[in-house]
mmCIF file of the N, C-alpha and C atoms, coordinates in Angstrom:
data_MODEL
# 
_entry.id   MODEL 
# 
loop_
_atom_site.group_PDB 
_atom_site.id 
_atom_site.type_symbol 
_atom_site.label_atom_id 
_atom_site.label_alt_id 
_atom_site.label_comp_id 
_atom_site.label_asym_id 
_atom_site.label_entity_id 
_atom_site.label_seq_id 
_atom_site.pdbx_PDB_ins_code 
_atom_site.Cartn_x 
_atom_site.Cartn_y 
_atom_site.Cartn_z 
_atom_site.occupancy 
_atom_site.B_iso_or_equiv 
_atom_site.pdbx_formal_charge 
_atom_site.auth_seq_id 
_atom_site.auth_comp_id 
_atom_site.auth_asym_id 
_atom_site.auth_atom_id 
_atom_site.pdbx_PDB_model_num 
ATOM 1   N N  . MET A 1 1  ? 0.731   -1.180 0.046   1.00 0.00 ? 1  MET A N  1 
ATOM 2   C CA . MET A 1 1  ? -0.092  0.011  0.105   1.00 0.00 ? 1  MET A CA 1 
ATOM 3   C C  . MET A 1 1  ? 0.737   1.185  0.176   1.00 0.00 ? 1  MET A C  1 
ATOM 4   N N  . SER A 1 2  ? 0.609   2.306  -0.905  1.00 0.00 ? 2  SER A N  1 
ATOM 5   C CA . SER A 1 2  ? 1.306   3.299  -0.693  1.00 0.00 ? 2  SER A CA 1 
ATOM 6   C C  . SER A 1 2  ? 0.692   4.316  0.112   1.00 0.00 ? 2  SER A C  1 
ATOM 7   N N  . LEU A 1 3  ? 1.634   5.322  0.288   1.00 0.00 ? 3  LEU A N  1 
ATOM 8   C CA . LEU A 1 3  ? 1.073   6.579  1.076   1.00 0.00 ? 3  LEU A CA 1 
ATOM 9   C C  . LEU A 1 3  ? -0.128  7.090  0.464   1.00 0.00 ? 3  LEU A C  1 
ATOM 10  N N  . THR A 1 4  ? -0.339  7.414  -0.782  1.00 0.00 ? 4  THR A N  1 
ATOM 11  C CA . THR A 1 4  ? -1.527  7.948  -1.466  1.00 0.00 ? 4  THR A CA 1 
ATOM 12  C C  . THR A 1 4  ? -2.570  6.991  -1.190  1.00 0.00 ? 4  THR A C  1 
ATOM 13  N N  . ASP A 1 5  ? -2.536  5.746  -1.237  1.00 0.00 ? 5  ASP A N  1 
ATOM 14  C CA . ASP A 1 5  ? -3.625  4.827  -1.181  1.00 0.00 ? 5  ASP A CA 1 
ATOM 15  C C  . ASP A 1 5  ? -4.391  4.770  0.334   1.00 0.00 ? 5  ASP A C  1 
ATOM 16  N N  . ALA A 1 6  ? -3.585  5.188  1.276   1.00 0.00 ? 6  ALA A N  1 
ATOM 17  C CA . ALA A 1 6  ? -3.939  5.565  2.707   1.00 0.00 ? 6  ALA A CA 1 
ATOM 18  C C  . ALA A 1 6  ? -4.672  6.455  2.746   1.00 0.00 ? 6  ALA A C  1 
ATOM 19  N N  . TYR A 1 7  ? -4.551  7.579  1.939   1.00 0.00 ? 7  TYR A N  1 
ATOM 20  C CA . TYR A 1 7  ? -5.296  8.558  2.052   1.00 0.00 ? 7  TYR A CA 1 
ATOM 21  C C  . TYR A 1 7  ? -6.502  8.838  1.151   1.00 0.00 ? 7  TYR A C  1 
ATOM 22  N N  . ARG A 1 8  ? -6.740  7.984  0.341   1.00 0.00 ? 8  ARG A N  1 
ATOM 23  C CA . ARG A 1 8  ? -7.683  8.054  -0.871  1.00 0.00 ? 8  ARG A CA 1 
ATOM 24  C C  . ARG A 1 8  ? -9.140  7.841  -0.256  1.00 0.00 ? 8  ARG A C  1 
ATOM 25  N N  . THR A 1 9  ? -9.925  8.689  -0.615  1.00 0.00 ? 9  THR A N  1 
ATOM 26  C CA . THR A 1 9  ? -11.430 8.612  -0.013  1.00 0.00 ? 9  THR A CA 1 
ATOM 27  C C  . THR A 1 9  ? -12.101 7.383  -0.809  1.00 0.00 ? 9  THR A C  1 
ATOM 28  N N  . PRO A 1 10 ? -12.841 6.628  0.082   1.00 0.00 ? 10 PRO A N  1 
ATOM 29  C CA . PRO A 1 10 ? -13.677 5.591  -0.792  1.00 0.00 ? 10 PRO A CA 1 
ATOM 30  C C  . PRO A 1 10 ? -14.667 6.306  -1.679  1.00 0.00 ? 10 PRO A C  1 
ATOM 31  N N  . PRO A 1 11 ? -15.358 5.797  -2.748  1.00 0.00 ? 11 PRO A N  1 
ATOM 32  C CA . PRO A 1 11 ? -16.332 6.198  -3.369  1.00 0.00 ? 11 PRO A CA 1 
ATOM 33  C C  . PRO A 1 11 ? -17.574 6.573  -2.611  1.00 0.00 ? 11 PRO A C  1 
ATOM 34  N N  . ALA A 1 12 ? -18.367 7.708  -3.124  1.00 0.00 ? 12 ALA A N  1 
ATOM 35  C CA . ALA A 1 12 ? -19.686 7.874  -2.095  1.00 0.00 ? 12 ALA A CA 1 
ATOM 36  C C  . ALA A 1 12 ? -20.651 6.900  -2.628  1.00 0.00 ? 12 ALA A C  1 
ATOM 37  N N  . GLU A 1 13 ? -21.638 6.386  -1.863  1.00 0.00 ? 13 GLU A N  1 
ATOM 38  C CA . GLU A 1 13 ? -22.745 5.414  -1.899  1.00 0.00 ? 13 GLU A CA 1 
ATOM 39  C C  . GLU A 1 13 ? -23.747 6.203  -2.310  1.00 0.00 ? 13 GLU A C  1 
ATOM 40  N N  . ALA A 1 14 ? -24.661 5.607  -3.171  1.00 0.00 ? 14 ALA A N  1 
ATOM 41  C CA . ALA A 1 14 ? -25.645 6.555  -3.470  1.00 0.00 ? 14 ALA A CA 1 
ATOM 42  C C  . ALA A 1 14 ? -26.830 6.402  -2.396  1.00 0.00 ? 14 ALA A C  1 
ATOM 43  N N  . ARG A 1 15 ? -27.289 7.690  -2.186  1.00 0.00 ? 15 ARG A N  1 
ATOM 44  C CA . ARG A 1 15 ? -28.298 7.944  -1.117  1.00 0.00 ? 15 ARG A CA 1 
ATOM 45  C C  . ARG A 1 15 ? -29.659 7.575  -1.725  1.00 0.00 ? 15 ARG A C  1 
ATOM 46  N N  . ALA A 1 16 ? -30.384 7.155  -0.675  1.00 0.00 ? 16 ALA A N  1 
ATOM 47  C CA . ALA A 1 16 ? -32.120 7.080  -0.692  1.00 0.00 ? 16 ALA A CA 1 
ATOM 48  C C  . ALA A 1 16 ? -32.297 8.402  -0.572  1.00 0.00 ? 16 ALA A C  1 
ATOM 49  N N  . PRO A 1 17 ? -33.685 8.806  -1.222  1.00 0.00 ? 17 PRO A N  1 
ATOM 50  C CA . PRO A 1 17 ? -34.257 10.171 -0.864  1.00 0.00 ? 17 PRO A CA 1 
ATOM 51  C C  . PRO A 1 17 ? -34.640 10.267 0.534   1.00 0.00 ? 17 PRO A C  1 
ATOM 52  N N  . ALA A 1 18 ? -34.593 11.512 1.408   1.00 0.00 ? 18 ALA A N  1 
ATOM 53  C CA . ALA A 1 18 ? -34.551 11.711 2.447   1.00 0.00 ? 18 ALA A CA 1 
ATOM 54  C C  . ALA A 1 18 ? -36.173 11.814 2.777   1.00 0.00 ? 18 ALA A C  1 
ATOM 55  N N  . VAL A 1 19 ? -36.480 10.985 3.845   1.00 0.00 ? 19 VAL A N  1 
ATOM 56  C CA . VAL A 1 19 ? -37.965 10.888 4.270   1.00 0.00 ? 19 VAL A CA 1 
ATOM 57  C C  . VAL A 1 19 ? -38.166 11.129 5.826   1.00 0.00 ? 19 VAL A C  1 
ATOM 58  N N  . SER A 1 20 ? -38.927 12.039 6.166   1.00 0.00 ? 20 SER A N  1 
ATOM 59  C CA . SER A 1 20 ? -39.018 12.451 7.674   1.00 0.00 ? 20 SER A CA 1 
ATOM 60  C C  . SER A 1 20 ? -39.909 11.404 8.113   1.00 0.00 ? 20 SER A C  1 
ATOM 61  N N  . LEU A 1 21 ? -39.443 10.066 9.118   1.00 0.00 ? 21 LEU A N  1 
ATOM 62  C CA . LEU A 1 21 ? -39.975 9.188  9.559   1.00 0.00 ? 21 LEU A CA 1 
ATOM 63  C C  . LEU A 1 21 ? -41.000 9.718  10.716  1.00 0.00 ? 21 LEU A C  1 
ATOM 64  N N  . GLY A 1 22 ? -40.842 11.004 11.366  1.00 0.00 ? 22 GLY A N  1 
ATOM 65  C CA . GLY A 1 22 ? -41.667 11.261 12.286  1.00 0.00 ? 22 GLY A CA 1 
ATOM 66  C C  . GLY A 1 22 ? -43.128 11.982 11.604  1.00 0.00 ? 22 GLY A C  1 
ATOM 67  N N  . ASN A 1 23 ? -43.007 12.243 10.415  1.00 0.00 ? 23 ASN A N  1 
ATOM 68  C CA . ASN A 1 23 ? -44.072 13.089 10.024  1.00 0.00 ? 23 ASN A CA 1 
ATOM 69  C C  . ASN A 1 23 ? -44.755 12.265 8.696   1.00 0.00 ? 23 ASN A C  1 
ATOM 70  N N  . ARG A 1 24 ? -45.890 11.638 8.744   1.00 0.00 ? 24 ARG A N  1 
ATOM 71  C CA . ARG A 1 24 ? -46.303 10.815 7.709   1.00 0.00 ? 24 ARG A CA 1 
ATOM 72  C C  . ARG A 1 24 ? -46.989 11.787 6.443   1.00 0.00 ? 24 ARG A C  1 
ATOM 73  N N  . GLY A 1 25 ? -47.178 12.859 6.807   1.00 0.00 ? 25 GLY A N  1 
ATOM 74  C CA . GLY A 1 25 ? -47.604 13.897 5.703   1.00 0.00 ? 25 GLY A CA 1 
ATOM 75  C C  . GLY A 1 25 ? -49.311 14.244 6.055   1.00 0.00 ? 25 GLY A C  1 
ATOM 76  N N  . ARG A 1 26 ? -49.729 15.062 5.437   1.00 0.00 ? 26 ARG A N  1 
ATOM 77  C CA . ARG A 1 26 ? -51.246 15.492 5.725   1.00 0.00 ? 26 ARG A CA 1 
ATOM 78  C C  . ARG A 1 26 ? -51.764 14.676 4.941   1.00 0.00 ? 26 ARG A C  1 
ATOM 79  N N  . THR A 1 27 ? -53.342 14.361 5.412   1.00 0.00 ? 27 THR A N  1 
ATOM 80  C CA . THR A 1 27 ? -54.076 13.217 4.859   1.00 0.00 ? 27 THR A CA 1 
ATOM 81  C C  . THR A 1 27 ? -55.243 14.469 3.907   1.00 0.00 ? 27 THR A C  1 
ATOM 82  N N  . ASP A 1 28 ? -55.120 15.802 3.833   1.00 0.00 ? 28 ASP A N  1 
ATOM 83  C CA . ASP A 1 28 ? -55.872 16.458 3.358   1.00 0.00 ? 28 ASP A CA 1 
ATOM 84  C C  . ASP A 1 28 ? -55.623 17.025 1.874   1.00 0.00 ? 28 ASP A C  1 
ATOM 85  N N  . LEU A 1 29 ? -54.384 16.559 1.565   1.00 0.00 ? 29 LEU A N  1 
ATOM 86  C CA . LEU A 1 29 ? -53.566 16.933 0.409   1.00 0.00 ? 29 LEU A CA 1 
ATOM 87  C C  . LEU A 1 29 ? -53.614 15.860 -0.624  1.00 0.00 ? 29 LEU A C  1 
ATOM 88  N N  . GLN A 1 30 ? -53.812 15.987 -2.054  1.00 0.00 ? 30 GLN A N  1 
ATOM 89  C CA . GLN A 1 30 ? -53.795 15.033 -2.949  1.00 0.00 ? 30 GLN A CA 1 
ATOM 90  C C  . GLN A 1 30 ? -53.193 15.445 -4.179  1.00 0.00 ? 30 GLN A C  1 
ATOM 91  N N  . LEU A 1 31 ? -52.799 14.613 -4.998  1.00 0.00 ? 31 LEU A N  1 
ATOM 92  C CA . LEU A 1 31 ? -52.243 15.012 -6.386  1.00 0.00 ? 31 LEU A CA 1 
ATOM 93  C C  . LEU A 1 31 ? -53.347 16.044 -7.324  1.00 0.00 ? 31 LEU A C  1 
ATOM 94  N N  . GLY A 1 32 ? -52.564 16.722 -8.011  1.00 0.00 ? 32 GLY A N  1 
ATOM 95  C CA . GLY A 1 32 ? -53.602 17.582 -8.733  1.00 0.00 ? 32 GLY A CA 1 
ATOM 96  C C  . GLY A 1 32 ? -54.292 18.757 -7.916  1.00 0.00 ? 32 GLY A C  1 
ATOM 97  N N  . GLN A 1 33 ? -54.235 18.681 -6.744  1.00 0.00 ? 33 GLN A N  1 
ATOM 98  C CA . GLN A 1 33 ? -54.940 19.723 -5.855  1.00 0.00 ? 33 GLN A CA 1 
ATOM 99  C C  . GLN A 1 33 ? -54.040 21.122 -5.775  1.00 0.00 ? 33 GLN A C  1 
ATOM 100 N N  . ARG A 1 34 ? -54.949 22.141 -6.089  1.00 0.00 ? 34 ARG A N  1 
ATOM 101 C CA . ARG A 1 34 ? -54.530 23.664 -5.906  1.00 0.00 ? 34 ARG A CA 1 
ATOM 102 C C  . ARG A 1 34 ? -53.964 23.857 -4.370  1.00 0.00 ? 34 ARG A C  1 
ATOM 103 N N  . VAL A 1 35 ? -52.974 24.366 -4.077  1.00 0.00 ? 35 VAL A N  1 
ATOM 104 C CA . VAL A 1 35 ? -52.264 25.073 -2.978  1.00 0.00 ? 35 VAL A CA 1 
ATOM 105 C C  . VAL A 1 35 ? -51.765 26.346 -2.949  1.00 0.00 ? 35 VAL A C  1 
ATOM 106 N N  . PHE A 1 36 ? -51.590 26.882 -1.737  1.00 0.00 ? 36 PHE A N  1 
ATOM 107 C CA . PHE A 1 36 ? -51.260 28.409 -1.616  1.00 0.00 ? 36 PHE A CA 1 
ATOM 108 C C  . PHE A 1 36 ? -49.775 27.930 -0.792  1.00 0.00 ? 36 PHE A C  1 
ATOM 109 N N  . HIS A 1 37 ? -48.725 28.872 -1.149  1.00 0.00 ? 37 HIS A N  1 
ATOM 110 C CA . HIS A 1 37 ? -47.627 28.867 -0.519  1.00 0.00 ? 37 HIS A CA 1 
ATOM 111 C C  . HIS A 1 37 ? -47.223 30.412 -0.282  1.00 0.00 ? 37 HIS A C  1 
ATOM 112 N N  . GLY A 1 38 ? -46.800 30.857 0.905   1.00 0.00 ? 38 GLY A N  1 
ATOM 113 C CA . GLY A 1 38 ? -46.462 32.270 1.309   1.00 0.00 ? 38 GLY A CA 1 
ATOM 114 C C  . GLY A 1 38 ? -45.459 32.975 0.181   1.00 0.00 ? 38 GLY A C  1 
ATOM 115 N N  . LYS A 1 39 ? -44.440 32.208 -0.156  1.00 0.00 ? 39 LYS A N  1 
ATOM 116 C CA . LYS A 1 39 ? -43.679 32.893 -1.097  1.00 0.00 ? 39 LYS A CA 1 
ATOM 117 C C  . LYS A 1 39 ? -43.856 32.638 -2.470  1.00 0.00 ? 39 LYS A C  1 
ATOM 118 N N  . PHE A 1 40 ? -44.287 31.354 -2.879  1.00 0.00 ? 40 PHE A N  1 
ATOM 119 C CA . PHE A 1 40 ? -44.097 30.972 -4.238  1.00 0.00 ? 40 PHE A CA 1 
ATOM 120 C C  . PHE A 1 40 ? -45.560 31.244 -4.789  1.00 0.00 ? 40 PHE A C  1 
ATOM 121 N N  . GLY A 1 41 ? -46.633 31.355 -4.070  1.00 0.00 ? 41 GLY A N  1 
ATOM 122 C CA . GLY A 1 41 ? -47.851 31.735 -4.511  1.00 0.00 ? 41 GLY A CA 1 
ATOM 123 C C  . GLY A 1 41 ? -48.744 30.368 -4.660  1.00 0.00 ? 41 GLY A C  1 
ATOM 124 N N  . TYR A 1 42 ? -49.741 30.514 -5.850  1.00 0.00 ? 42 TYR A N  1 
ATOM 125 C CA . TYR A 1 42 ? -50.411 29.495 -6.039  1.00 0.00 ? 42 TYR A CA 1 
ATOM 126 C C  . TYR A 1 42 ? -49.749 28.116 -6.931  1.00 0.00 ? 42 TYR A C  1 
ATOM 127 N N  . GLY A 1 43 ? -50.136 27.069 -6.706  1.00 0.00 ? 43 GLY A N  1 
ATOM 128 C CA . GLY A 1 43 ? -49.641 25.859 -7.587  1.00 0.00 ? 43 GLY A CA 1 
ATOM 129 C C  . GLY A 1 43 ? -50.560 24.746 -7.295  1.00 0.00 ? 43 GLY A C  1 
ATOM 130 N N  . THR A 1 44 ? -50.107 23.754 -8.279  1.00 0.00 ? 44 THR A N  1 
ATOM 131 C CA . THR A 1 44 ? -50.973 22.513 -8.274  1.00 0.00 ? 44 THR A CA 1 
ATOM 132 C C  . THR A 1 44 ? -49.701 21.444 -7.790  1.00 0.00 ? 44 THR A C  1 
ATOM 133 N N  . ILE A 1 45 ? -50.116 20.385 -6.784  1.00 0.00 ? 45 ILE A N  1 
ATOM 134 C CA . ILE A 1 45 ? -49.394 19.491 -6.389  1.00 0.00 ? 45 ILE A CA 1 
ATOM 135 C C  . ILE A 1 45 ? -48.960 18.361 -7.738  1.00 0.00 ? 45 ILE A C  1 
ATOM 136 N N  . ALA A 1 46 ? -47.783 18.238 -7.766  1.00 0.00 ? 46 ALA A N  1 
ATOM 137 C CA . ALA A 1 46 ? -47.392 17.058 -8.715  1.00 0.00 ? 46 ALA A CA 1 
ATOM 138 C C  . ALA A 1 46 ? -46.879 15.738 -8.142  1.00 0.00 ? 46 ALA A C  1 
ATOM 139 N N  . GLN A 1 47 ? -46.303 15.998 -7.037  1.00 0.00 ? 47 GLN A N  1 
ATOM 140 C CA . GLN A 1 47 ? -45.906 14.625 -6.326  1.00 0.00 ? 47 GLN A CA 1 
ATOM 141 C C  . GLN A 1 47 ? -45.908 14.809 -4.833  1.00 0.00 ? 47 GLN A C  1 
ATOM 142 N N  . ILE A 1 48 ? -46.108 13.477 -4.097  1.00 0.00 ? 48 ILE A N  1 
ATOM 143 C CA . ILE A 1 48 ? -46.329 13.543 -2.886  1.00 0.00 ? 48 ILE A CA 1 
ATOM 144 C C  . ILE A 1 48 ? -45.241 12.427 -1.966  1.00 0.00 ? 48 ILE A C  1 
ATOM 145 N N  . GLU A 1 49 ? -44.340 13.056 -1.309  1.00 0.00 ? 49 GLU A N  1 
ATOM 146 C CA . GLU A 1 49 ? -43.553 11.870 -0.711  1.00 0.00 ? 49 GLU A CA 1 
ATOM 147 C C  . GLU A 1 49 ? -43.401 12.009 0.722   1.00 0.00 ? 49 GLU A C  1 
ATOM 148 N N  . GLY A 1 50 ? -44.484 11.372 1.581   1.00 0.00 ? 50 GLY A N  1 
ATOM 149 C CA . GLY A 1 50 ? -44.562 11.456 2.830   1.00 0.00 ? 50 GLY A CA 1 
ATOM 150 C C  . GLY A 1 50 ? -45.114 13.056 3.260   1.00 0.00 ? 50 GLY A C  1 
ATOM 151 N N  . ASN A 1 51 ? -44.158 13.944 3.856   1.00 0.00 ? 51 ASN A N  1 
ATOM 152 C CA . ASN A 1 51 ? -44.655 15.465 4.386   1.00 0.00 ? 51 ASN A CA 1 
ATOM 153 C C  . ASN A 1 51 ? -43.980 16.044 3.306   1.00 0.00 ? 51 ASN A C  1 
ATOM 154 N N  . LYS A 1 52 ? -43.195 15.603 1.986   1.00 0.00 ? 52 LYS A N  1 
ATOM 155 C CA . LYS A 1 52 ? -42.643 16.541 0.907   1.00 0.00 ? 52 LYS A CA 1 
ATOM 156 C C  . LYS A 1 52 ? -43.376 16.576 -0.370  1.00 0.00 ? 52 LYS A C  1 
ATOM 157 N N  . LEU A 1 53 ? -43.664 17.979 -0.682  1.00 0.00 ? 53 LEU A N  1 
ATOM 158 C CA . LEU A 1 53 ? -44.752 17.901 -1.914  1.00 0.00 ? 53 LEU A CA 1 
ATOM 159 C C  . LEU A 1 53 ? -43.650 18.427 -3.002  1.00 0.00 ? 53 LEU A C  1 
ATOM 160 N N  . GLU A 1 54 ? -44.168 18.176 -4.364  1.00 0.00 ? 54 GLU A N  1 
ATOM 161 C CA . GLU A 1 54 ? -43.649 18.526 -5.509  1.00 0.00 ? 54 GLU A CA 1 
ATOM 162 C C  . GLU A 1 54 ? -44.690 19.497 -6.108  1.00 0.00 ? 54 GLU A C  1 
ATOM 163 N N  . ILE A 1 55 ? -44.525 20.816 -6.411  1.00 0.00 ? 55 ILE A N  1 
ATOM 164 C CA . ILE A 1 55 ? -45.632 21.477 -6.575  1.00 0.00 ? 55 ILE A CA 1 
ATOM 165 C C  . ILE A 1 55 ? -44.994 22.361 -7.833  1.00 0.00 ? 55 ILE A C  1 
ATOM 166 N N  . ASP A 1 56 ? -46.328 22.434 -9.088  1.00 0.00 ? 56 ASP A N  1 
ATOM 167 C CA . ASP A 1 56 ? -45.816 23.281 -9.971  1.00 0.00 ? 56 ASP A CA 1 
ATOM 168 C C  . ASP A 1 56 ? -46.424 24.400 -9.790  1.00 0.00 ? 56 ASP A C  1 
ATOM 169 N N  . PHE A 1 57 ? -45.380 25.742 -9.453  1.00 0.00 ? 57 PHE A N  1 
ATOM 170 C CA . PHE A 1 57 ? -46.185 26.750 -9.160  1.00 0.00 ? 57 PHE A CA 1 
ATOM 171 C C  . PHE A 1 57 ? -46.684 27.703 -10.285 1.00 0.00 ? 57 PHE A C  1 
ATOM 172 N N  . GLU A 1 58 ? -47.422 28.487 -10.362 1.00 0.00 ? 58 GLU A N  1 
ATOM 173 C CA . GLU A 1 58 ? -47.675 29.415 -11.286 1.00 0.00 ? 58 GLU A CA 1 
ATOM 174 C C  . GLU A 1 58 ? -46.917 30.376 -12.083 1.00 0.00 ? 58 GLU A C  1 
ATOM 175 N N  . HIS A 1 59 ? -46.053 30.906 -11.095 1.00 0.00 ? 59 HIS A N  1 
ATOM 176 C CA . HIS A 1 59 ? -45.071 32.074 -11.450 1.00 0.00 ? 59 HIS A CA 1 
ATOM 177 C C  . HIS A 1 59 ? -43.823 31.562 -10.981 1.00 0.00 ? 59 HIS A C  1 
ATOM 178 N N  . ALA A 1 60 ? -43.515 30.335 -10.016 1.00 0.00 ? 60 ALA A N  1 
ATOM 179 C CA . ALA A 1 60 ? -41.959 30.066 -9.521  1.00 0.00 ? 60 ALA A CA 1 
ATOM 180 C C  . ALA A 1 60 ? -41.392 28.873 -10.176 1.00 0.00 ? 60 ALA A C  1 
ATOM 181 N N  . GLY A 1 61 ? -42.241 28.006 -10.954 1.00 0.00 ? 61 GLY A N  1 
ATOM 182 C CA . GLY A 1 61 ? -41.946 26.837 -11.361 1.00 0.00 ? 61 GLY A CA 1 
ATOM 183 C C  . GLY A 1 61 ? -42.150 25.750 -10.464 1.00 0.00 ? 61 GLY A C  1 
ATOM 184 N N  . ARG A 1 62 ? -41.342 24.571 -10.834 1.00 0.00 ? 62 ARG A N  1 
ATOM 185 C CA . ARG A 1 62 ? -41.771 23.224 -9.755  1.00 0.00 ? 62 ARG A CA 1 
ATOM 186 C C  . ARG A 1 62 ? -40.589 23.584 -8.710  1.00 0.00 ? 62 ARG A C  1 
ATOM 187 N N  . LYS A 1 63 ? -41.105 23.383 -7.702  1.00 0.00 ? 63 LYS A N  1 
ATOM 188 C CA . LYS A 1 63 ? -40.351 23.542 -6.306  1.00 0.00 ? 63 LYS A CA 1 
ATOM 189 C C  . LYS A 1 63 ? -40.785 22.376 -5.261  1.00 0.00 ? 63 LYS A C  1 
ATOM 190 N N  . ARG A 1 64 ? -39.881 21.862 -4.485  1.00 0.00 ? 64 ARG A N  1 
ATOM 191 C CA . ARG A 1 64 ? -40.064 20.757 -3.515  1.00 0.00 ? 64 ARG A CA 1 
ATOM 192 C C  . ARG A 1 64 ? -40.297 21.718 -2.078  1.00 0.00 ? 64 ARG A C  1 
ATOM 193 N N  . VAL A 1 65 ? -41.364 21.386 -1.352  1.00 0.00 ? 65 VAL A N  1 
ATOM 194 C CA . VAL A 1 65 ? -41.622 22.068 -0.190  1.00 0.00 ? 65 VAL A CA 1 
ATOM 195 C C  . VAL A 1 65 ? -42.273 21.067 0.782   1.00 0.00 ? 65 VAL A C  1 
ATOM 196 N N  . LEU A 1 66 ? -42.308 21.248 2.155   1.00 0.00 ? 66 LEU A N  1 
ATOM 197 C CA . LEU A 1 66 ? -42.807 20.471 3.113   1.00 0.00 ? 66 LEU A CA 1 
ATOM 198 C C  . LEU A 1 66 ? -44.298 21.124 3.268   1.00 0.00 ? 66 LEU A C  1 
ATOM 199 N N  . ASP A 1 67 ? -45.189 19.941 3.250   1.00 0.00 ? 67 ASP A N  1 
ATOM 200 C CA . ASP A 1 67 ? -46.516 20.222 3.333   1.00 0.00 ? 67 ASP A CA 1 
ATOM 201 C C  . ASP A 1 67 ? -46.893 21.153 4.577   1.00 0.00 ? 67 ASP A C  1 
ATOM 202 N N  . SER A 1 68 ? -46.385 21.428 5.506   1.00 0.00 ? 68 SER A N  1 
ATOM 203 C CA . SER A 1 68 ? -46.477 22.528 6.783   1.00 0.00 ? 68 SER A CA 1 
ATOM 204 C C  . SER A 1 68 ? -46.685 23.773 6.125   1.00 0.00 ? 68 SER A C  1 
ATOM 205 N N  . PHE A 1 69 ? -45.908 24.058 4.906   1.00 0.00 ? 69 PHE A N  1 
ATOM 206 C CA . PHE A 1 69 ? -45.808 25.459 4.392   1.00 0.00 ? 69 PHE A CA 1 
ATOM 207 C C  . PHE A 1 69 ? -46.940 25.733 3.336   1.00 0.00 ? 69 PHE A C  1 
ATOM 208 N N  . VAL A 1 70 ? -47.857 25.044 3.025   1.00 0.00 ? 70 VAL A N  1 
ATOM 209 C CA . VAL A 1 70 ? -48.946 25.266 2.112   1.00 0.00 ? 70 VAL A CA 1 
ATOM 210 C C  . VAL A 1 70 ? -50.196 25.238 2.835   1.00 0.00 ? 70 VAL A C  1 
ATOM 211 N N  . SER A 1 71 ? -51.159 25.779 2.240   1.00 0.00 ? 71 SER A N  1 
ATOM 212 C CA . SER A 1 71 ? -52.493 25.689 2.570   1.00 0.00 ? 71 SER A CA 1 
ATOM 213 C C  . SER A 1 71 ? -53.176 25.344 1.284   1.00 0.00 ? 71 SER A C  1 
ATOM 214 N N  . VAL A 1 72 ? -54.539 24.695 1.491   1.00 0.00 ? 72 VAL A N  1 
ATOM 215 C CA . VAL A 1 72 ? -55.359 24.452 0.305   1.00 0.00 ? 72 VAL A CA 1 
ATOM 216 C C  . VAL A 1 72 ? -55.947 25.855 -0.150  1.00 0.00 ? 72 VAL A C  1 
ATOM 217 N N  . GLY A 1 73 ? -55.583 25.752 -1.402  1.00 0.00 ? 73 GLY A N  1 
ATOM 218 C CA . GLY A 1 73 ? -56.093 27.022 -2.073  1.00 0.00 ? 73 GLY A CA 1 
ATOM 219 C C  . GLY A 1 73 ? -57.202 26.893 -2.793  1.00 0.00 ? 73 GLY A C  1 
# 
C-alpha cells in the first residue's frame, strides 16, 4: 500500500431520498390539488412523498416544499 492509497477517499454511496419518519404527511392533500405557499404563490401538487411535496407553481416553476408550508387554495 502506498502513502496515497492510505489517504484515498472511498467512493460515495448512492443515497435514498430523505424521508421524515416522524411525519407521515397531511391527509387533506392529494395529487392535482391547488395549494397556496406564502412565498411562491398558487400551484398544483405534482408529487407527494410523505410530508414533502413537489408543486408546479404558476410563477415560480416546480419546487419541493414541506406540506406544513402550504394551505389548500
